C-alpha positions in Angstrom: 32.0 134.7 119.3 35.5 135.4 120.4 34.4 135.8 124.0 32.5 132.4 123.9 35.7 130.8 122.4 37.8 132.4 125.2 35.5 131.2 127.9 35.4 127.7 126.4 39.3 127.6 126.4 39.4 128.9 130.0 36.8 126.4 131.3 38.6 123.6 129.5 41.9 124.6 131.1 40.3 124.9 134.5 38.7 121.4 134.1 42.1 119.9 133.1 43.8 121.5 136.1 41.1 120.3 138.4 41.3 116.7 137.0 45.1 116.8 137.4 44.7 117.9 141.1 42.0 115.3 141.9 43.1 112.4 144.2 43.7 109.1 142.3 43.3 105.5 143.2 46.5 103.7 142.2 47.3 100.0 141.9 51.0 99.3 142.7 52.7 96.0 142.0 55.8 95.4 144.1 59.1 93.7 143.1 57.8 90.2 143.8 54.4 90.6 142.1 52.3 91.5 145.2 49.7 94.2 144.6 48.6 97.0 146.8 46.3 100.1 146.5 47.1 103.7 147.4 45.2 107.0 147.2 47.6 109.7 146.0 47.3 113.4 145.2 49.2 114.9 142.4 52.4 115.3 144.5 52.2 111.8 145.7 51.8 110.4 142.2 54.7 112.6 140.9 56.9 111.2 143.7 55.9 107.6 142.9 56.6 108.2 139.2 60.0 109.6 140.1 60.8 106.7 142.5 59.9 104.0 139.9 62.0 105.7 137.3 65.0 105.7 139.7 64.4 102.1 140.5 64.1 101.1 136.8 67.4 102.9 136.0 69.5 101.0 138.5 67.6 97.6 138.3 70.0 95.8 135.9 73.1 96.7 137.9 71.3 95.7 141.2 70.3 92.3 139.7 74.0 91.7 138.8 75.0 92.5 142.4 72.2 90.4 143.8 73.3 87.3 141.9 76.9 87.9 143.2 75.6 88.1 146.8 73.5 85.0 146.2 76.5 83.0 145.2 78.5 84.3 148.3 75.7 83.1 150.7 76.3 79.8 152.4 72.5 79.2 152.5 71.8 80.0 148.8 74.9 79.5 146.8 73.9 76.0 145.6 70.4 77.2 144.8 69.3 78.7 141.5 68.7 82.4 141.7 65.1 83.0 140.6 65.7 86.2 138.6 62.4 86.0 136.7 60.5 86.2 140.0 61.9 89.8 140.7 60.8 92.7 138.6 60.8 96.5 138.8 57.9 98.0 140.6 55.1 99.2 138.4 51.8 101.1 138.9 48.6 102.2 137.1 46.0 104.8 137.9 42.6 103.1 138.2 40.4 106.2 138.6 40.2 109.6 140.2 37.6 111.4 142.1 36.7 112.5 145.7 38.8 111.0 148.4 35.9 109.4 150.3 34.6 107.7 147.2 38.1 106.5 146.4 38.5 105.1 149.9 35.4 103.0 149.4 36.7 101.8 146.1 40.1 101.0 147.7 38.5 98.9 150.4 36.5 97.0 147.8 39.6 96.4 145.7 41.5 95.1 148.7 38.6 92.8 149.7 38.5 91.4 146.1 42.3 90.9 146.2 42.2 89.1 149.6 39.3 86.9 148.4 41.2 86.0 145.2 44.3 85.0 147.3 42.2 83.0 149.7 40.5 81.2 146.8 43.9 80.4 145.3 45.2 79.0 148.6 42.0 76.9 149.1 42.2 75.5 145.6 45.9 74.7 146.2 45.1 72.9 149.5 42.3 70.9 147.9 44.7 69.9 145.1 47.2 68.5 147.6 44.4 66.7 149.6 43.2 64.9 146.5 46.8 64.0 145.5 47.5 62.9 149.1 44.6 60.4 148.9 46.2 58.8 145.8 49.9 59.2 146.7 50.9 60.6 150.0 54.6 60.6 149.3 54.2 62.4 146.0 51.9 65.0 147.6 54.5 65.7 150.3 57.3 66.0 147.7 55.2 68.5 145.6 54.3 70.6 148.6 58.0 70.7 149.8 59.1 71.7 146.3 56.6 74.5 146.0 57.4 75.8 149.5 61.1 75.8 148.7 60.4 77.7 145.4 58.3 80.3 147.3 61.1 80.6 149.9 63.7 81.2 147.2 61.6 83.8 145.4 61.0 85.6 148.7 64.7 85.5 149.5 65.6 86.9 146.1 63.0 89.7 146.4 64.3 90.6 149.9 67.9 90.7 148.7 67.1 92.9 145.7 65.0 95.2 147.9 67.8 95.5 150.4 70.4 96.3 147.7 68.0 98.8 146.0 67.4 100.5 149.4 71.2 100.8 150.0 71.8 102.3 146.6 68.9 104.8 146.7 69.1 105.6 150.4 65.4 104.8 150.9 63.2 101.8 151.3 61.4 100.2 148.3 57.9 99.4 149.6 56.6 95.9 149.2 53.3 94.2 150.0 54.3 90.8 151.3 57.8 89.5 150.5 57.8 87.9 154.0 54.7 85.9 153.1 56.9 83.7 151.0 58.5 82.1 154.0 61.6 84.3 154.2 62.2 86.6 157.1 63.2 89.5 154.9 66.7 89.7 156.2 69.0 88.2 153.6 72.1 86.6 155.1 70.4 85.9 158.4 71.0 82.2 157.9 74.7 82.8 157.4 74.9 84.8 160.7 73.0 82.0 162.5 75.5 79.5 161.0 78.4 81.6 162.2 76.9 81.8 165.7 76.5 78.1 165.8 80.1 77.6 164.8 81.2 80.0 167.6 79.1 78.1 170.1 80.7 74.9 169.1 84.1 76.3 169.4 83.2 77.6 172.9 81.9 74.2 173.9 85.0 72.5 172.6 87.2 74.9 174.7 85.1 74.1 177.8 85.4 70.4 177.1 89.2 70.7 176.7 89.5 72.6 180.0 87.4 69.9 181.8 89.7 67.2 180.4 92.8 69.1 181.6 91.3 69.3 185.1 90.6 65.6 185.2 94.2 64.9 184.2 
């Protein structure tokens, strides 16, 4: 009886260890709400858990700094900072098993996600086409407003990701911030504006020299 109980305990422990070591399919949601799927072993999952904890700890302070940077930007200072569009990364373990089986599940999950996104974009395009037939100006205004909202959300996400990376000394993975219409380099517009100002100054100097020669 004791031997049977001992074997049951040992087998239960071995099963628990084996389950813990088995690869896992994980769904990860980035800071702007985009989803991705990864197959992680126990070490990879532990590292992801550690990273998300680190990010969660400094997130409030990063958001304060991001809003400050936003107000300092020539491009965005007059725009509302979309703080609700940026959240801490999160993840969930979908299932575990053999890696080849998980890879097939991952591909199917990615296909479903892509199909859902395509369906959403098609429905949105159809909505604007119907509205355009009734009121072309209103449709254009709504499209412009939505595009601008997406751009601002992408810009906010990029800014927070950059500040987070600077603080942590590592990148914070994302699954499509650039898809919002922002190039992922916050402050790029300011640099372009400065470059244009320098070009104008240079042109003004050239014009002044030409005028002096004419005289």
